[in-house]
C-alpha positions, -999 to +999 in steps of 0.1 A: -118+256-438-104+291-440-126+322-443-120+350-467-100+371-442-077+341-434-072+334-471-062+370-477-037+368-448-023+336-461-021+349-496+001+379-486+024+355-467+026+333-498+036+363-519+064+371-495+078+336-495+074+332-533+092+365-542+119+360-516+128+324-526+125+330-564+147+361-561+174+343-541+175+313-564+175+336-594+205+354-580+223+321-575+215+312-611+231+345-623+262+337-603+267+306-624+259+325-656+224+312-660+194+335-668+175+348-638+142+333-651+156+298-650+166+302-613+131+315-606+116+284-623+137+262-600+127+283-570+090+277-578+097+239-578+116+241-545+084+256-528+063+227-540+060+191-528+093+182-545+114+198-518+095+219-492+067+194-491+092+166-488+112+182-460+083+198-441+049+186-454+029+202-426+045+236-432+041+234-470+004+224-466-002+253-442+015+278-464-003+267-496-037+253-486-059+239-514-084+268-509-057+293-519-048+276-552-077+293-571-064+327-561-028+318-570-039+304-603-059+335-613-031+359-605-005+337-622-027+337-653-026+375-653+012+373-653+011+349-682-012+371-703+010+402-697+042+382-704+029+368-737+017+403-747+053+415-741+067+387-761+045+398-790+055+435-785+092+426-786+089+404-817+109+421-845+099+413-881+133+422-894+146+390-878+127+370-903+135+393-933+172+393-928+178+355-930+145+340-939+156+310-959+182+298-935+159+305-905+130+287-922+151+256-929+165+255-893+130+261-879+114+234-900+140+209-891+138+220-854+101+215-855+097+184-876+122+161-860+112+166-824+075+167-834+077+133-851+099+118-824+076+133-797+045+120-815+060+085-815+067+087-778+031+100-773+017+070-792+038+047-771+029+063-738-008+066-746-012+029-740+004+031-706-016+042-675-009+074-657+005+096-685-025+110-704-060+120-693-089+096-698-105+118-725-072+123-744-073+105-777-042+089-791-036+116-817-044+144-791-016+130-769+008+125-797+003+160-812+005+176-777+037+159-768+052+166-803+044+203-799+058+204-764+091+189-775+092+212-805+089+245-787+118+269-781+118+293-751+121+324-774+123+350-746+151+331-728+168+326-761+166+363-769+181+372-735+209+347-739+218+361-773+217+397-760+238+389-730+264+371-751+268+400-775+253+381-804+225+406-812+228+418-848+253+391-857+245+365-884+244+338-858+222+357-835+198+368-862+195+333-876+188+318-842+163+344-832+144+341-865+143+303-863+132+304-827+104+328-834+091+307-863+093+276-840+073+292-813+046+305-836+042+271-852+042+252-819+015+275-805-006+270-837-004+232-833-014+235-796-044+257-806-056+230-829-052+203-802-071+224-776-098+233-801-105+197-808-100+183-773-131+170-757-154+188-782-175+180-811-159+189-844-184+217-848-171+233-816-135+227-828-143+244-861-159+273-842-128+277-820-104+275-849-125+298-871-130+322-842-092+323-837-087+331-874-112+359-874-097+373-842-062+374-857-076+388-890-094+416-871-064+424-850-040+426-879-063+448-900-087+470-881-069+466-848-035+475-862-049+507-877-064+516-843-031+507-825-012+529-850-035+558-840-027+551-803+010+550-812+008+584-830-009+599-799+020+585-778+046+599-802+030+634-800+029+633-762+064+617-759+051+590-736+021+567-729-001+586-704-024+568-679-055+569-702-036+553-732-021+527-709-054+518-694-070+515-728-043+492-740-047+470-710-084+469-715-079+457-751-054+431-740-078+417-714-106+416-739-085+398-764-074+373-738-110+368-726-122+361-762-096+335-771-101+319-737-139+318-743-135+301-776-112+275-760-079+285-776-065+299-743-059+334-731-022+337-739-030+334-777-051+366-776-025+385-757+004+374-779-014+382-812-023+416-799+013+422-789+024+414-824+001+441-838+012+469-815+032+497-832+069+497-828+090+526-817+081+547-787+048+530-781+064+495-778+093+508-757+069+525-733+047+494-730+078+474-721+089+500-696+055+501-678+046+463-679+079+444-677+091+452-642+058+442-625+054+411-647+089+398-645+096+406-609+062+401-593+037+381-614+058+354-631+073+340-599+037+332-589+033+312-621+065+293-614+053+285-579+019+274-592+037+251-616+060+239-588+031+230-567+019+206-595+054+192-600+060+161-579+094+145-586+085+118-561+060+105-587+090+095-608+099+068-584+104+036-604+132+026-627+108+024-656+097+060-651+133+072-649+140+053-682+110+071-698+123+104-685+157+097-699+142+088-733+121+120-734+152+140-725+173+123-752+145+128-778+143+165-768+180+171-772+187+150-803+155+159-820+158+197-815+195+203-812+206+177-836+181+186-863+189+224-860+226+216-862+221+195-894+199+221-910+224+249-903+253+228-918+232+222-949+227+260-952+265+265-952+271+274-916+305+264-903+306+236-878+312+258-847+283+281-856+260+252-864+267+236-830+260+269-813+226+272-832+216+237-822+226+243-786+207+276-783+176+263-801+173+235-775+164+260-748+128+255-736+123+271-702+093+293-696+074+287-729+075+249-722+061+255-687+032+275-701+024+248-726+026+220-700+004+239-676-022+243-703-021+206-710-024+198-673-053+223-669-072+208-698-066+172-686-046+162-716-017+150-695-014+136-659+008+149-632+035+122-638+041+132-674+038+169-664+067+164-639+088+145-664+084+172-690+091+199-664+124+181-656+132+179-693+125+217-698+147+227-669+175+203-678+176+214-715+176+250-705+203+247-678+226+229-702+224+255-730+247+282-715+276+259-706+273+240-738+273+272-758+304+283-740+321+250-748+312+248-785+314+285-794+318+311-767+353+305-755+369+306-790+347+335-801+358+355-770+395+347-777+390+361-812+372+391-799+338+382-815+320+383-782+320+406-752+323+395-716+292+377-703+276+399-677+267+383-644+238+406-637 
């Protein structure tokens, strides 16, 4: 049993290992033209029982004792809240206005097909032991798995589009708009699942109603107050320490409220980010929050996820078959449906393939959703591990597939710039 001083010492050592490993693996990912964040996701898994714990179980157990998990969890949740707040701040409504009809059709197809297929897999797996928690009803498990397979890693998608020179192009605008609609819908479904899980319907109604009232207040009274803060920042030409502190206080209060009503903290942060004024205020928030969140806090979340990922649990041929089925459902349901919808909206074959490939990225948003499901006891560690493998696999294949179906020809024609390594 470690005392508080020993836990503090161990925590700082954990931070050094986490930041070092995630940064190195992220650099290696950039060398093969993958986003830094995907490398950091893999780095977090390498520090868990899947590799370090397998090669050196005593060292891994010493570095990450069970007592320290509560500290790591709390700090990683702060990273998630700030990250989701940034996602809301960076959301551009013009993405939806420019190509709303096409984006809506691609989004609906990219949500409906994997949601139905994932729901069917959920119904099937619910009868099998070791996949869902004992309190998870059949429809809870089906809805959760459907939502998890439907989500798109919008921030990773946005970065891939920016790095490949697609920002502002019809293809980039359509994909970003569809990805944004997908994420909002998937999070709403998850909110319904969480609100009704292991509660009486009165409590579920209170959670859903409380979330609606929160969003309504943020987008009415809150937006006016945020506009006032934005005007102050415009006059000063920057966000001073007082404005920054006030903004963070509001984000933490919003996260606390949505967590308290059992919808989860990230919802409150994301909604508040959506309501923030654009222009200098949003740019300053990103400048102040993004470096600490992306470089320091998110790797802690990746490692916390990695400590819950045990690839050794997928040790029988039957489990590997289930993993392959889930991977196929994820790719065909999401990528195939988005491709078909884009073709129906008149996109040429090459562009439609690119849209389907990019929309199949899951990455960090998937990890967030899976950790919520594991924390609430909706899913067990085995299904968590299988879904993490699917998330990383679909994200890693996106960049090379995009180059194969679209990037090479577009570069030859001068439609894209050179992909930056860093």
